[in-house]
C-alpha positions as CSV (number, residue, x, y, z in Angstrom):
1,M,13.5,21.3,24.0
2,L,12.9,19.2,20.9
3,T,15.9,18.3,18.8
4,V,16.1,16.8,15.2
5,E,18.7,14.4,14.0
6,R,19.1,13.1,10.4
7,I,19.9,9.5,9.7
8,E,21.6,8.8,6.4
9,S,23.2,5.4,6.8
10,H,21.5,2.0,6.7
11,E,23.4,0.9,9.8
12,D,22.0,3.9,11.8
13,L,18.5,3.1,10.6
14,L,18.8,-0.5,11.8
15,N,19.9,0.8,15.2
16,L,16.3,2.2,15.7
17,K,14.9,-1.3,15.7
18,R,14.3,-1.6,19.5
19,Q,12.4,1.8,19.6
20,W,10.6,1.9,16.3
21,N,7.6,-0.4,16.7
22,P,6.8,0.6,20.3
23,L,6.8,4.3,19.1
24,L,4.5,3.2,16.2
25,D,2.1,1.6,18.7
26,R,1.6,5.0,20.4
27,S,1.2,7.0,17.1
28,Q,-1.9,8.2,15.4
29,T,-1.3,6.3,12.2
30,D,-0.5,2.8,13.5
31,T,-0.3,0.7,10.3
32,I,1.7,-2.3,9.1
33,F,3.1,-0.1,6.3
34,L,5.0,1.9,8.9
35,T,6.5,-1.0,10.9
36,F,10.2,-1.3,11.2
37,E,10.1,-4.5,9.1
38,W,8.2,-3.0,6.2
39,I,10.3,0.2,6.1
40,T,13.7,-1.4,6.4
41,I,13.0,-4.3,4.0
42,W,11.6,-1.9,1.5
43,W,14.8,0.3,1.8
44,E,17.1,-2.7,1.4
45,Q,15.3,-3.8,-1.8
46,F,14.7,-0.4,-3.5
47,K,17.4,1.9,-2.2
48,D,19.4,2.1,-5.5
49,G,19.3,5.7,-6.8
50,K,17.9,7.0,-3.5
51,Q,19.2,8.7,-0.4
52,L,18.1,8.0,3.1
53,Y,16.7,11.1,4.8
54,V,15.1,9.8,8.0
55,L,14.6,12.4,10.7
56,T,14.3,11.6,14.4
57,V,12.8,14.0,17.0
58,K,13.8,13.7,20.7
59,D,12.6,15.4,23.8
60,K,15.9,15.5,25.6
61,E,16.9,11.8,25.3
62,K,13.4,10.4,24.7
63,L,12.5,9.5,21.1
64,I,9.0,10.8,20.3
65,G,9.0,11.2,16.5
66,I,10.3,9.6,13.3
67,A,10.0,11.0,9.8
68,P,10.6,8.0,7.5
69,L,11.8,10.0,4.5
70,M,14.1,9.6,1.5
71,I,15.3,11.6,-1.4
72,S,14.8,10.4,-5.0
73,K,15.1,12.0,-8.4
74,K,12.6,12.5,-11.2
75,K,13.5,12.0,-14.8
76,I,14.2,15.7,-15.3
77,G,16.6,15.7,-12.4
78,M,14.5,17.4,-9.7
79,K,15.2,16.1,-6.1
80,K,12.1,14.9,-4.4
81,I,11.5,14.1,-0.7
82,E,8.9,11.4,-0.1
83,F,8.0,8.6,2.4
84,I,10.1,5.4,2.3
85,G,7.8,2.7,0.9
86,S,6.3,4.7,-2.0
87,P,4.5,3.5,-4.0
88,L,4.0,0.1,-2.4
89,S,2.8,1.4,1.0
90,D,-1.0,2.0,1.0
91,Y,-0.7,4.3,4.1
92,S,2.1,6.5,5.1
93,D,2.7,9.2,7.7
94,F,5.1,10.5,10.3
95,I,5.5,8.3,13.4
96,I,4.8,10.5,16.4
97,S,3.9,9.4,19.9
98,E,3.1,12.7,21.7
99,R,3.0,16.5,21.2
100,K,2.3,15.9,17.5
101,Q,1.8,19.4,16.3
102,E,5.0,20.5,18.0
103,V,7.0,17.6,16.5
104,L,5.5,18.3,13.1
105,K,6.4,21.9,13.3
106,R,10.0,21.0,14.2
107,I,10.2,18.5,11.3
108,Y,8.9,21.1,8.8
109,N,11.2,23.7,10.1
110,Y,14.1,21.4,9.6
111,L,13.1,20.7,6.1
112,N,12.7,24.4,5.4
113,E,16.1,25.1,6.9
114,H,17.6,22.5,4.5
115,K,15.5,23.4,1.4
116,K,18.6,23.7,-0.8
117,E,18.8,19.9,-0.6
118,W,15.5,19.3,-2.3
119,D,13.2,20.8,-5.0
120,F,9.9,19.5,-3.8
121,I,8.3,17.3,-1.2
122,K,5.5,14.8,-2.0
123,L,4.0,13.1,1.1
124,S,1.6,10.5,-0.4
125,N,-1.2,8.3,1.1
126,I,-1.7,10.1,4.4
127,P,-5.0,8.8,5.9
128,Q,-7.8,11.3,6.2
129,T,-7.8,10.7,10.0
130,S,-4.3,12.0,10.4
131,S,-3.7,15.5,11.9
132,T,-0.6,15.7,9.7
133,L,-3.0,17.0,7.1
134,N,-3.4,20.2,9.2
135,L,-0.1,21.5,7.9
136,E,0.2,25.3,7.5
137,S,3.4,26.7,6.1
138,Q,5.2,29.3,8.2
139,D,7.2,30.3,5.1
140,P,5.2,32.4,2.5
141,K,7.7,31.4,-0.2
142,L,6.8,27.7,0.1
143,R,3.9,26.5,-2.0
144,V,1.9,24.0,-0.1
145,S,-1.1,22.1,-1.5
146,K,-3.2,19.1,-0.4
147,T,-5.1,16.8,-2.7
148,M,-7.1,13.6,-2.3
149,S,-5.0,10.9,-3.9
150,C,-7.2,7.7,-3.6
151,V,-9.9,5.9,-1.8
152,C,-9.6,2.8,0.4
153,P,-12.8,0.7,0.7
154,A,-13.2,-1.1,4.0
155,Y,-15.7,-3.3,5.8
156,I,-16.1,-2.3,9.5
157,L,-17.2,-5.5,11.2
158,D,-18.2,-4.2,14.6
159,N,-21.8,-5.4,15.2
160,E,-22.3,-6.1,11.5
161,W,-22.9,-9.8,11.5
162,E,-26.6,-9.8,10.5
163,S,-25.9,-7.1,7.9
164,F,-23.0,-9.0,6.6
165,K,-25.0,-12.3,6.2
166,K,-27.6,-10.4,4.2
167,D,-25.0,-8.9,1.9
168,M,-23.0,-12.1,1.4
169,N,-26.0,-14.3,0.7
170,N,-27.5,-12.3,-2.1
171,R,-27.9,-14.0,-5.4
172,H,-24.8,-12.4,-7.0
173,I,-22.6,-14.3,-4.5
174,R,-24.8,-17.4,-4.0
175,K,-25.2,-18.1,-7.7
176,P,-21.5,-18.6,-8.6
177,I,-20.9,-20.5,-5.4
178,N,-23.7,-22.9,-6.2
179,Y,-22.5,-23.3,-9.8
180,L,-19.0,-24.2,-8.8
181,S,-20.0,-26.4,-5.8
182,K,-22.2,-28.5,-8.0
183,R,-19.4,-29.2,-10.4
184,G,-16.5,-29.7,-8.1
185,N,-15.0,-29.2,-4.6
186,L,-14.8,-25.5,-3.6
187,E,-12.6,-24.7,-0.5
188,F,-11.2,-21.6,1.2
189,S,-7.7,-22.0,2.6
190,K,-5.3,-19.8,4.7
191,H,-1.7,-20.6,4.4
192,N,0.2,-19.1,7.4
193,D,1.8,-22.0,9.4
194,K,4.7,-23.6,7.6
195,E,7.2,-21.4,5.8
196,D,7.7,-23.7,2.9
197,E,4.0,-24.0,2.4
198,I,3.3,-20.2,2.4
199,M,6.3,-19.5,0.1
200,K,5.1,-22.1,-2.4
201,H,1.6,-20.4,-2.5
202,L,3.2,-17.0,-2.7
203,E,4.9,-18.1,-6.0
204,I,1.5,-19.4,-7.2
205,Y,0.0,-16.0,-6.3
206,F,2.7,-14.2,-8.3
207,E,2.1,-16.2,-11.4
208,Q,-1.7,-16.0,-11.1
209,H,-1.4,-12.2,-10.6
210,R,0.7,-11.9,-13.8
211,K,-1.8,-14.1,-15.8
212,R,-4.7,-12.0,-14.5
213,W,-3.3,-8.5,-15.1
214,N,-0.9,-8.8,-18.0
215,S,-3.9,-9.2,-20.3
216,T,-5.0,-5.7,-19.4
217,D,-3.5,-2.2,-19.6
218,T,-2.7,-2.4,-15.9
219,K,0.3,-4.7,-16.0
220,S,1.1,-6.9,-13.0
221,M,3.4,-5.4,-10.4
222,F,5.0,-8.9,-10.2
223,N,6.6,-8.6,-13.7
224,D,9.2,-6.7,-11.6
225,E,11.6,-9.2,-9.9
226,D,12.3,-6.6,-7.2
227,N,8.6,-6.5,-6.2
228,K,8.5,-10.3,-5.9
229,E,11.7,-10.4,-3.8
230,F,10.3,-7.7,-1.5
231,F,7.2,-9.7,-0.8
232,R,9.2,-12.9,-0.3
233,K,11.3,-11.1,2.4
234,I,8.3,-9.3,4.0
235,T,6.4,-12.6,4.2
236,K,9.4,-14.3,5.9
237,A,9.6,-11.4,8.4
238,F,5.9,-11.3,9.2
239,L,5.2,-15.0,9.3
240,P,6.6,-15.7,12.8
241,Q,4.4,-12.7,14.1
242,G,1.2,-14.1,12.5
243,K,0.9,-11.0,10.4
244,V,0.7,-12.5,6.9
245,S,-1.3,-15.2,5.2
246,I,-1.7,-16.3,1.6
247,L,-5.4,-16.9,1.0
248,T,-6.6,-19.2,-1.7
249,L,-10.0,-20.2,-3.1
250,D,-9.3,-23.8,-4.2
251,Y,-11.4,-25.5,-6.9
252,N,-10.7,-29.2,-7.3
253,K,-7.4,-28.7,-5.4
254,Q,-6.3,-25.9,-7.8
255,P,-6.1,-22.2,-6.7
256,L,-8.9,-20.3,-8.4
257,A,-8.2,-17.0,-6.6
258,C,-5.4,-15.8,-4.3
259,D,-4.6,-12.8,-2.2
260,I,-2.1,-11.6,0.4
261,A,-3.6,-10.9,3.7
262,L,-1.7,-8.6,6.0
263,R,-2.8,-8.5,9.7
264,H,-2.1,-5.7,12.1
265,K,-3.8,-5.4,15.5
266,Q,-7.6,-6.0,14.7
267,T,-7.4,-5.2,11.0
268,C,-7.0,-7.5,8.1
269,M,-5.7,-5.9,4.9
270,L,-6.0,-7.5,1.4
271,Y,-3.1,-6.3,-0.7
272,S,-4.0,-7.2,-4.3
273,C,-6.4,-9.9,-5.4
274,S,-5.6,-12.2,-8.3
275,Y,-7.7,-14.9,-9.9
276,D,-7.7,-17.3,-12.8
277,P,-9.1,-15.2,-15.7
278,D,-10.5,-18.4,-17.3
279,Y,-13.1,-18.4,-14.5
280,S,-13.8,-14.6,-14.4
281,Q,-17.5,-15.1,-15.1
282,R,-17.8,-17.1,-11.9
283,S,-16.6,-14.2,-9.6
284,P,-13.8,-16.1,-7.9
285,G,-12.4,-12.9,-6.3
286,K,-15.8,-12.1,-4.7
287,I,-16.2,-15.6,-3.4
288,L,-12.7,-15.5,-1.8
289,H,-13.6,-12.2,-0.1
290,K,-16.9,-13.6,1.2
291,F,-15.1,-16.5,2.9
292,L,-12.4,-14.2,4.3
293,L,-15.0,-11.8,5.8
294,E,-16.6,-14.8,7.5
295,D,-13.3,-15.9,8.8
296,C,-12.5,-12.4,10.1
297,I,-15.8,-12.2,11.9
298,N,-15.3,-15.6,13.5
299,N,-11.8,-14.4,14.7
300,N,-13.1,-11.1,16.2
301,Y,-11.4,-8.7,13.7
302,K,-12.9,-5.2,13.7
303,E,-12.1,-4.3,10.1
304,V,-11.3,-5.7,6.7
305,D,-9.4,-3.1,4.7
306,L,-9.3,-3.6,0.9
307,L,-6.7,-0.8,0.6
308,R,-6.2,1.6,-2.4
309,G,-8.5,1.5,-5.4
310,N,-12.1,1.7,-6.3
311,E,-12.4,-1.4,-8.3
312,G,-15.9,-2.8,-8.6
313,Y,-15.2,-6.0,-6.7
314,K,-14.0,-4.0,-3.7
315,L,-17.1,-1.8,-3.6
316,K,-19.2,-5.0,-3.3
317,F,-17.7,-5.6,0.1
318,T,-17.6,-2.3,1.8
319,N,-19.6,-0.2,4.2
320,T,-16.9,2.5,4.6
321,I,-14.9,4.5,2.1
322,K,-11.7,5.9,3.6
323,K,-9.7,8.6,1.8
324,N,-5.9,9.2,1.4
325,F,-4.4,12.6,0.8
326,T,-1.1,13.9,-0.6
327,I,0.7,17.0,0.6
328,N,2.9,18.7,-2.0
329,I,5.4,21.3,-1.0
330,H,7.5,23.3,-3.6
331,R,10.3,25.8,-2.9
332,S,9.0,28.2,-5.6
333,L,6.4,28.8,-8.2
334,T,8.9,27.9,-10.9
335,L,9.6,24.5,-9.4
336,D,5.9,23.9,-8.9
337,I,5.3,24.5,-12.6
338,L,8.3,22.4,-13.7
339,N,7.0,19.5,-11.6
340,R,3.5,19.8,-13.1
341,I,4.9,19.8,-16.6
342,S,7.1,16.7,-15.7
343,D,4.1,14.8,-14.3
344,R,2.1,15.6,-17.5
345,I,5.0,14.4,-19.7
346,E,5.3,11.2,-17.7
347,N,1.6,10.6,-18.0
348,Q,1.7,11.1,-21.7
349,I,4.6,8.6,-22.0
350,R,2.5,6.0,-20.1
351,S,-0.5,6.7,-22.3
352,S,1.7,6.3,-25.4
353,E,3.0,3.0,-24.1
354,R,-0.6,1.8,-23.5
355,L,-1.5,2.9,-27.1
356,T,1.5,1.1,-28.5
357,R,0.5,-2.1,-26.7
358,F,-3.0,-1.7,-28.1
359,F,-1.9,-1.4,-31.7
360,K,0.5,-4.3,-31.3
361,K,-2.2,-6.4,-29.8
362,Y,-4.7,-5.6,-32.6
363,E,-2.1,-5.2,-35.4
364,E,-3.4,-8.1,-37.5
365,K,-7.0,-6.9,-37.2
366,L,-6.1,-3.3,-38.0
367,R,-4.1,-4.4,-41.0
368,F,-7.3,-6.0,-42.4
369,F,-8.9,-2.5,-42.6
């Protein structure tokens, strides 16, 4: 018989440390974003205003399932259940080692039995390969919908060496490499040995990311000190396990492009590329990814995952497009409508903020007219 228990304290969450990652090893969605380290460090950094709502499922005394959930509130006061890690985690799911459909049914039944504690559930970034997406509600009153939320370009490296060499040696990559190499020293570096060295380059990455993205409508995530502190902590946690590197494309001893590489099993994931915008015409991000792909092939990795987003530089380095989906569950039609209205208002606020920045940026030019 399957039993469900709810964990609401940080101390009880930490008590799962010994069982968590071995359970993840046997689960369908085995990703670094569901490791004990990622989930607990995220919770420690971003828990303010949120309530822990982790569910564990046991078969007698054996732990076979974890639902890493939390409750947060939208601006209009609606209570939302979502995965811990949102929105920094590129993949999320339930952690289930066996009898998955039975465990899922028990989790959903528990949530349904306690539906007065939440207004809606939003389970984001579930990979298309996960059977979690086969959810069918047993309660006709619950409104369940499934939508594709984003794409994740990836390069599957299995038996792809010749194809890769052809792709990476085309003129669009060769030309900027030749240009830079003739005028200086171009070098690819991985920083993953000494803690002081990787932390120094992590700070360089933060500043370069801010310089790159703050000149656009998509502001850098590292304007937020909490995001920087999270990645400092996660880097220190993963470094002894060999799961994190800071990659740099150095030009005359100065970093031209940087990225965080997260490594899990035989997959290398690139979190968010940055580069010096003064060299944007020389494609530093593409050059960095070329060298990384070569390194991954030489070290027998099976996949390079460029994670969420369909940016052009990602699509240059892909032979696979993976999809993530979101499951939305509302207790009633009224709450469904309210949530949609709230989302629309928040999107309009963000659009208004972008418009305000536009007018501020071009205020002097507009005044001329």
